[in-house]
C-alpha positions in Angstrom: 26.2 10.3 0.2 24.4 7.0 0.3 20.8 7.3 -0.8 18.2 6.1 1.7 14.4 5.5 1.1 12.3 8.6 1.2 15.3 10.9 1.3 13.1 13.6 -0.2 11.1 13.7 3.0 13.9 13.8 5.7 12.4 14.5 9.1 15.4 14.6 11.3 18.9 13.4 12.1 20.0 13.5 15.7 22.3 12.0 18.3 20.0 13.2 21.1 17.8 10.6 22.7 15.0 13.0 23.8 14.8 14.7 20.4 14.7 11.3 18.7 12.0 9.9 21.0 9.8 13.0 20.7 10.1 13.2 16.9 9.3 9.6 16.4 6.4 9.9 18.8 4.9 12.6 16.7 4.8 10.2 13.7 3.6 7.2 15.6 2.8 7.4 19.3 4.3 8.0 22.7 6.9 5.4 23.7 9.9 4.6 25.9 13.3 4.6 24.1 16.5 3.3 25.7 20.0 2.6 24.5 21.4 -0.9 24.9 24.9 -0.9 26.3 26.8 1.5 28.6 28.9 3.2 25.9 26.2 3.3 23.2 25.9 6.4 21.1 22.8 7.2 19.1 23.0 8.2 15.5 19.4 8.3 14.4 17.7 9.5 11.2 14.2 9.4 10.0 12.4 10.1 6.7 8.6 10.2 6.6 5.7 10.7 4.1 2.2 10.7 5.4 -0.8 10.3 3.0 -4.5 10.0 3.9 -4.7 6.5 5.4 -1.2 5.2 4.9 2.2 6.6 6.1 5.7 5.6 5.0 8.7 5.9 7.2 12.4 5.1 6.9 14.2 4.9 10.3 17.6 3.9 11.6 18.8 4.5 15.1 22.5 3.7 14.4 22.8 2.0 17.8 21.1 -0.9 19.6 17.9 0.3 21.3 14.9 -0.9 23.2 11.5 0.6 22.1 8.4 0.2 24.2 5.3 1.9 22.6 2.8 -0.3 24.5 -0.5 -0.6 22.7 -0.6 1.3 19.4 -3.3 3.9 19.3 -5.4 3.6 16.2 -3.3 2.0 13.6 -1.5 -1.1 12.3 2.2 -1.1 11.2 4.2 -3.3 8.9 8.0 -3.1 9.7 10.2 -4.3 6.8 13.9 -4.5 7.7 16.3 -3.6 5.0 19.4 -4.5 7.1 20.1 -5.6 10.6 17.7 -7.5 12.8 15.2 -7.1 15.6 13.2 -9.0 18.2 9.5 -8.1 18.6 7.2 -9.1 21.5 3.5 -8.4 20.8 1.3 -9.5 23.7 2.2 -13.2 24.4 3.8 -13.7 21.0 7.3 -12.9 19.8 9.2 -13.1 16.5 12.5 -12.2 15.0 12.9 -9.9 12.0 15.5 -9.2 9.4 15.8 -8.8 5.6 13.2 -11.2 4.2 11.2 -11.3 7.4 8.8 -8.4 8.3 6.6 -7.9 11.3 2.9 -6.9 11.3 1.4 -5.5 14.5 -1.8 -3.8 15.5 -3.4 -1.9 18.4 -4.7 -5.0 20.2 -1.7 -5.8 22.5 1.4 -4.1 24.0 4.4 -4.0 21.7 8.1 -4.3 22.8 11.0 -4.1 20.4 14.8 -4.7 20.8 16.6 -3.5 17.6 20.2 -4.0 16.6 22.5 -1.2 15.8 22.6 -2.1 12.1 18.8 -2.2 11.7 17.3 0.0 9.0 13.5 -0.2 8.6 10.8 0.8 6.2 7.6 1.1 8.2 4.1 1.3 6.7 1.5 2.8 9.0 -2.2 2.0 8.1 -5.1 3.6 9.9 -7.3 1.1 11.7 -10.5 2.7 10.4 -9.3 2.4 6.8 -8.2 -1.2 7.2 -11.5 -2.3 8.8 -13.5 -0.4 6.1 -11.6 -2.1 3.3 -12.1 -5.6 4.9 -15.8 -4.9 5.4 -16.1 -4.1 1.7 -14.2 -7.2 0.7 -16.3 -9.6 2.8 -19.5 -7.6 2.3 -20.6 -7.4 5.9 -19.6 -5.6 9.2 -16.7 -7.0 11.1 -17.7 -9.1 14.2 -14.2 -8.8 15.7 -11.0 -6.6 15.3 -8.5 -7.7 12.7 -5.6 -9.7 14.1 -2.6 -10.6 11.8 0.0 -13.3 12.2 3.0 -11.5 13.7 5.8 -12.7 11.3 5.6 -12.1 7.6 7.9 -14.1 5.3 8.7 -12.1 2.2 10.4 -14.7 0.0 7.4 -16.1 -1.9 3.7 -15.9 -2.5 1.4 -13.0 -2.0 3.7 -11.5 0.7 6.5 -11.2 -1.8 4.2 -9.5 -4.3 3.0 -7.1 -1.6 6.5 -6.2 -0.5 7.6 -5.7 -4.2 4.7 -3.3 -4.6 5.7 -1.5 -1.4 9.3 -1.0 -2.7 7.9 0.4 -5.9 5.7 2.9 -4.0 8.5 4.1 -1.9 10.8 4.5 -4.9 8.1 6.4 -6.8 7.3 8.7 -3.8 11.0 9.7 -3.9 10.6 11.0 -7.5 9.2 14.5 -7.7 7.9 13.9 -11.2 6.2 10.6 -10.4 2.6 9.9 -11.4 2.1 9.1 -7.7 1.9 12.9 -7.2 -1.6 12.6 -8.8 -4.4 12.3 -6.2 -6.1 9.5 -8.1 -2.9 7.5 -8.3 -2.2 8.1 -4.6 -5.7 6.8 -3.7 -5.2 3.7 -5.7 -1.8 3.1 -4.2 -3.3 3.3 -0.7 -6.1 0.9 -1.5 -3.8 -1.6 -3.2 -1.5 -1.6 -0.1 -4.4 -2.0 2.3 -6.3 -4.7 0.5 -3.1 -6.4 -0.6 -2.0 -6.7 3.1 -5.3 -8.3 4.0 -4.8 -10.9 1.3 -1.0 -11.4 1.7 -0.7 -11.8 5.5 -2.6 -14.5 7.4 -5.2 -13.0 9.7 -8.4 -14.0 11.5 -10.5 -13.2 8.3 -8.3 -15.1 5.8 -10.7 -18.1 5.6 -13.6 -15.7 4.9 -11.6 -13.9 2.2 -10.8 -17.3 0.6 -14.4 -18.5 1.0 -16.7 -19.7 -1.8 -19.1 -17.4 -3.5 -21.5 -17.8 -6.4 -20.9 -15.6 -9.4 -22.9 -12.3 -9.5 -25.9 -12.4 -11.8 -25.7 -10.7 -15.2 -27.8 -7.7 -14.1 -25.4 -7.0 -11.2 -22.4 -7.2 -13.7 -24.3 -4.8 -16.0 -24.7 -2.3 -13.2 -20.9 -2.5 -12.4 -20.1 -2.1 -16.2 -22.4 1.0 -16.3 -20.6 2.6 -13.3 -17.2 2.0 -14.9 -18.1 3.2 -18.4 -20.0 6.3 -17.1 -17.3 7.4 -14.7 -13.9 5.7 -15.4 -12.1 8.7 -13.9 -13.4 7.9 -10.4 -11.1 6.0 -8.0 -13.1 2.8 -8.2 -12.1 -0.1 -5.9 -13.4 -3.7 -5.9 -15.3 -2.9 -2.8 -17.0 0.2 -4.2 -18.0 -1.5 -7.4 -19.3 -4.5 -5.5 -21.3 -2.2 -3.3 -22.9 -0.4 -6.2 -23.7 -3.7 -7.9 -25.2 -5.0 -4.7 -23.0 -8.1 -4.4 -19.9 -9.2 -2.6 -16.4 -8.6 -4.0 -15.9 -12.3 -4.5 -19.2 -12.7 -6.4 -18.3 -9.6 -8.5 -15.0 -11.1 -9.5 -16.6 -14.5 -10.4 -19.4 -12.7 -12.3 -17.0 -10.7 -14.4 -15.1 -13.9 -15.2 -18.3 -15.8 -16.1 -20.2 -13.2 -18.1 -17.3 -11.1 -19.6 -14.3 -13.4 -19.4 -12.3 -10.8 -17.7 -11.7 -9.3 -14.2 -13.1 -6.0 -12.8 -9.6 -4.5 -12.7 -8.8 -5.5 -16.3 -12.2 -4.2 -17.5 -11.6 -0.8 -15.7 -8.1 -0.7 -17.2 -9.4 -1.3 -20.7 -12.0 1.4 -20.4 -9.4 3.9 -19.1 -7.0 2.9 -21.9 -9.7 3.6 -24.4 -10.5 7.0 -22.9 -6.7 7.9 -22.9 -6.6 6.8 -26.5 -9.6 9.0 -27.4 -8.0 12.0 -25.6 -4.6 11.6 -27.2 -6.2 11.2 -30.6 -8.2 14.4 -30.2 -5.4 16.5 -28.6 -2.8 18.7 -30.1 0.8 17.7 -29.4 1.8 21.1 -28.1 -1.1 21.3 -25.6 -0.8 18.1 -23.6 1.8 15.4 -22.8 1.4 11.6 -22.7 2.3 11.7 -19.0 -0.5 14.1 -18.2 -3.1 12.0 -20.1 -1.9 8.8 -18.4 -2.1 10.3 -15.0 -5.5 11.7 -15.7 -6.8 8.2 -16.3 -5.1 6.6 -13.3 -1.9 5.1 -14.9 0.8 5.8 -12.3 3.6 3.9 -14.2 4.3 5.5 -17.6 6.2 2.5 -18.9 3.5 0.0 -18.1 0.9 2.4 -19.5 2.9 2.6 -22.8 3.2 -1.2 -23.0 -0.5 -1.8 -22.4 -1.4 0.9 -24.8 0.8 -0.5 -27.6 -0.6 -3.9 -27.0 -4.2 -2.7 -27.4 -3.9 -0.1 -30.1 -0.8 -1.3 -32.1 1.0 2.0 -31.7 2.6 4.0 -28.9 0.8 6.8 -27.1 3.2 9.3 -28.6 2.4 8.1 -32.1 -1.3 8.6 -31.5 -0.7 12.1 -30.1 1.5 13.3 -32.9 -0.6 11.7 -35.6 
């Protein structure tokens, strides 16, 4: 059997139009679903994994269909085709999609989709409240208008390619029962990375603001952020939360870390967590804890990357520290 994304979270397989429509509606919203062609036969399947503010779905209809959800309710979606193609009309705009060309839509206009029989999709659902809260943190002020993205998303290069690569990594890891993404701290970081990454990767009506100029945060603000990280590195810090506690914007925080510490907030947080992991491994007994448990406790979801960073910093592997 051919493996499909999120196979561990199969929701349904069906040839029944009503069952398919009702089940998909339970994950997203009510919509009209119609087959294209007189002799069309549905062969639909859907896998889905819902987290706090982000949901992942794999769906294939196995036949050409028209889908009309109208205005989405309270969420945005990114539809990433793995095979096949589709045509999307969102308000007055329209765009085609296929491998290498995703679609980003929100709750601000009616959506109409015509999807080919070969189309297989990975869909990311992001709650509107979470997206707006993250953006407000990034620009350090309330939003004067709803977020509106460009409809088409080219995945071949730039930030969009990085974001899509990270999405594929997340979907792959969610399919593994022993993944560090099972840890709540790792899941929270993954959600925040996907949400903030989308805001930076896909052109939107706040892109100019996100790329705007900011003065570096003063040293006292950087010291407050450093204290927060060093006192509680186990907390799921984000750039927005650190900037808020330091009393500056995210952009100013990033420039301040670069100016005063010659590093970034993320790199500083990672270094502190690496040190705490090192201290724990050094003090532990090999038969009472594993490297994976310690890595997950300090927010490292990818064990191989953790081991590489650890070896670079301490000139030995995590296992060597533990057994020594």
